[in-house]
FILUM-645209 format. One line per 8 residues: their letters; for each residue x, y, z of C-alpha. Coordinates in pm, whole numbers, plus 50000, padded with zeros to 5 digits. Layout:
N
a	X/Y/Z; ...
% end
This chain:
336
mqlaelvr	77459/19905/65232; 77606/20081/64926; 77937/19896/64957; 77758/19564/65004; 77556/19623/64686; 77871/19712/64493; 78044/19393/64609; 77738/19188/64511
rrmpsvem	77728/19342/64163; 78098/19274/64111; 78082/18917/64245; 77756/18738/64158; 77850/18442/64381; 77825/18674/64683; 77448/18682/64718; 77473/18810/65075
vrfvnsgt	77772/18968/65250; 77873/19038/65610; 78141/19293/65696; 78404/19231/65962; 78730/19403/66062; 79003/19196/65898; 79076/18918/65654; 79146/18683/65945
eatmaavr	78801/18748/66090; 78649/18682/65749; 78821/18346/65699; 78752/18233/66055; 78383/18316/66015; 78363/18146/65674; 78513/17825/65813; 78278/17830/66113
laraatkr	77986/17874/65875; 78107/17591/65652; 78138/17355/65946; 77792/17446/66069; 77630/17413/65726; 77786/17075/65645; 77792/16937/66001; 78152/16831/65934
dvilkfvg	78476/16936/66101; 78773/16889/65865; 78913/17174/65655; 79139/17116/65354; 79393/17388/65275; 79705/17413/65058; 80069/17433/65156; 80197/17789/65126
cyhghgds	79851/17947/65134; 79793/18186/65424; 79443/18253/65551; 79510/18466/65855; 79621/18378/66206; 79320/18172/66310; 79414/17849/66488; 79269/17631/66212
flvkagsg	79502/17785/65956; 79832/17781/66146; 79931/17432/66042; 80192/17297/65806; 80222/16988/65588; 80448/16703/65691; 80587/16438/65458; 80368/16257/65211
vatlglpd	80105/16375/64971; 79826/16448/65218; 79932/16509/65577; 79731/16594/65885; 79824/16941/66008; 80069/16988/66291; 80068/17306/66502; 80286/17568/66335
spgvpgal	80271/17816/66622; 80286/17783/67001; 79940/17804/67149; 79761/17608/66877; 79620/17286/67028; 79722/16974/66840; 79366/16845/66855; 79241/17150/66667
asltvtvp	79526/17147/66417; 79448/16784/66341; 79121/16899/66182; 79314/17077/65905; 79449/16869/65618; 79716/17021/65392; 79811/16919/65040; 80026/17083/64769
fndvaave	79872/17358/64559; 79793/17254/64200; 79794/16884/64297; 79451/16757/64196; 79548/16395/64263; 79637/16478/64623; 79301/16648/64676; 79119/16353/64521
dvfrqrpq	79308/16121/64753; 79195/16315/65061; 78833/16306/64947; 78864/15938/64872; 78989/15869/65225; 78750/16107/65405; 78450/16161/65175; 78207/16259/65453
qiaavive	78448/16451/65676; 78557/16751/65466; 78352/17059/65550; 78531/17291/65310; 78824/17346/65079; 78976/17690/65134; 79219/17824/64877; 79395/18138/64760
pyvgnagf	79289/18129/64392; 79627/18276/64300; 79878/18209/64575; 80015/18542/64694; 80152/18448/65034; 80428/18225/64900; 80541/18461/64628; 80316/18431/64324
iapdaefh	80190/18092/64209; 79930/18066/63934; 79681/17779/63923; 79685/17517/63651; 79386/17552/63420; 79219/17238/63554; 79290/17296/63923; 78998/17511/64040
palralcd	78737/17339/63817; 78850/17011/63975; 78807/17155/64325; 78459/17276/64231; 78363/16933/64096; 78496/16749/64401; 78307/16976/64639; 77987/16938/64438
rtgallif	78021/16560/64440; 78088/16527/64813; 77884/16810/64963; 78186/17006/65082; 78196/17383/65034; 78450/17570/64822; 78587/17887/64985; 78785/18135/64778
devmtgfr	79008/18344/65001; 79015/18662/64794; 79147/18885/65069; 79448/18946/64845; 79305/18887/64496; 78961/19044/64541; 78929/19342/64303; 79303/19327/64238
vapggaqe	79323/19074/63953; 78991/19158/63782; 78678/19368/63844; 78509/19059/63991; 78817/18911/64154; 78991/18584/64080; 78660/18400/64049; 78571/18614/63748
rlgvrpdl	78916/18568/63595; 78909/18190/63649; 78542/18136/63567; 78479/17934/63884; 78199/18013/64130; 78282/17942/64496; 78024/17883/64767; 78182/18137/65001
ttlgkiig	78426/18423/64942; 78641/18616/65188; 78756/18971/65117; 78968/19244/65273; 79236/19502/65203; 79107/19678/64891; 78744/19694/65004; 78856/19911/65296
ggmpvgay	79074/20154/65105; 79350/20115/65364; 79116/20104/65663; 79073/19790/65880; 78810/19584/65702; 78714/19236/65594; 78407/19067/65454; 78270/18724/65382
ggradlmr	77976/18626/65171; 77831/18372/64937; 77518/18171/64874; 77214/18321/65044; 77108/17988/65198; 77445/17965/65371; 77463/18327/65483; 77114/18306/65636
liapegpv	77261/18065/65890; 77451/18359/66043; 77299/18524/66353; 77065/18691/66410; 76876/18518/66127; 77039/18181/66196; 77218/17997/66477; 77582/18053/66372
yqagtlsg	77722/18331/66588; 77947/18606/66456; 77962/18968/66562; 78202/19261/66594; 78161/19599/66761; 78336/19788/66481; 78226/19568/66191; 78085/19774/65907
npvamaag	78186/20103/66070; 78104/20405/65851; 78464/20527/65808; 78589/20195/65664; 78277/20157/65451; 78318/20505/65304; 78685/20438/65228; 78599/20108/65061
latlgets	78322/20263/64856; 78557/20537/64732; 78827/20282/64646; 78598/20053/64448; 78459/20358/64277; 78807/20444/64152; 78856/20091/64019; 78534/20129/63817
rpgfyetl	78685/20390/63589; 78701/20283/63219; 79029/20113/63135; 79139/20087/63498; 79215/19715/63498; 79353/19706/63145; 79608/19977/63227; 79701/19814/63557
eertarlv	79755/19476/63393; 79965/19622/63112; 80194/19805/63354; 80231/19497/63572; 80316/19284/63270; 80581/19537/63165; 80737/19536/63513; 80745/19156/63535
agigdaar	80888/19121/63184; 81157/19375/63264; 81262/19190/63580; 81271/18860/63394; 81473/19003/63104; 81725/19156/63344; 81773/18831/63532; 81831/18637/63214
rhgvpvtv	82083/18894/63091; 82273/18846/63416; 82260/18468/63377; 82027/18418/63675; 81762/18145/63655; 81426/18316/63702; 81054/18244/63707; 80814/18540/63695
ghagslwg	80440/18571/63670; 80143/18795/63735; 79765/18821/63735; 79623/19170/63720; 79835/19381/63954; 79954/19082/64159; 80304/18963/64065; 80601/18765/64185
vyftagpv	80955/18656/64101; 81158/18351/64201; 81528/18314/64136; 81491/17958/64012; 81447/17800/63672; 81100/17675/63756; 80837/17582/63692; 80690/17695/64024
rdfaqaqr	80355/17527/64072; 80359/17477/64450; 80535/17592/64764; 80794/17313/64758; 80911/17430/64416; 80908/17792/64536; 81142/17697/64820; 81407/17594/64567
sdtalfar	81459/17958/64473; 81775/18145/64569; 81655/18332/64876; 82003/18459/64962; 82025/18632/64624; 81677/18774/64675; 81782/18920/65011; 82085/19091/64855
whgaaler	81868/19215/64565; 81614/19350/64811; 81883/19547/64995; 82032/19686/64675; 81684/19783/64554; 81620/19975/64877; 81936/20176/64816; 81783/20281/64484
gvflapsa	81448/20376/64629; 81258/20064/64521; 81071/19902/64808; 81019/19532/64742; 80859/19295/64989; 81137/19180/65226; 81068/18810/65169; 81118/18598/64860
feagfvss	80782/18442/64947; 80562/18750/64931; 80384/18877/64623; 80426/19228/64490; 80159/19471/64378; 80140/19745/64119; 79918/20038/64214; 79711/20262/63991
ahtdadia	79927/20542/64131; 80228/20398/63949; 80284/20571/63614; 80454/20442/63302; 80759/20642/63406; 80755/20474/63749; 80753/20131/63586; 81044/20220/63356
htvtalda	81244/20364/63647; 81176/20054/63858; 81288/19813/63586; 81614/20007/63543; 81675/20029/63917; 81606/19659/63974; 81842/19567/63689; 82121/19766/63857
alaqalgr	82028/19623/64197; 82059/19269/64065; 82403/19345/63922; 82507/19473/64264; 82358/19167/64437; 82570/18948/64208; 82883/19148/64291; 82922/19295/63943
% end
């Protein structure tokens, strides 16, 4: 109850919240709720955004602007995958086209507000307000998947930072303090459709277990300290700037960015506004850089398409050491 109240205070859009055991459970439950509430079946998601391993999410875009999903993993029925439409992130025209073609079929738009599962891709200023307006106009629901961004990019998550209020929000990771946890919540009228109050079934034996709740409460308590987010953002900005400066000194095209403690780097000139542009980056160089960084004690994500995170445990000295080590690692990766 205490953790639920803290989440509600941080995120006003989450009028009611239900705890589950993982981010995947949260997104699956949110989509089921959206389909039940709207009495529609189709979900719109964005290429490069990951929402867990639920069948509805394991689809990929084909050619064209708006493509019906094809199964992206064995075991996902084509009939189910066909209910997921994928379009490029930051492409408002593509989203408008889908709604124009299927105005009464879209149950929900689900989106990572800042893409963190394809590296780091920031939204254009007009992107999320356009999604909100389209959903309002057509009766679809807007789901912010904040499993990664929730309480990492701002005290109230990406929705606070962007100034956009979703209908439903999914959470995980940070709210469990390292324990298995997830949560979904949103408008009270929607959440009251969940059993036992409503007809939409969702349950879990270990959901809301006291160990995970205590860990989450302690973690969010730490993030409530004065200056916590300001310090975290400043250190992340310094790290990202240092990586970018080093790449440019070495003559390597680079695109870097961050929001709060979430950050990413692409070895490409950019801009990187969607997954197709992210795929133009030099992944072979990234792999060599990753290996050279490991030799220097810096543990980057092993994929060019995964975001990085700065922790409150990282000191100013840690950031300075990391920038120096990654500079040397890049020189080694380039054979210099």
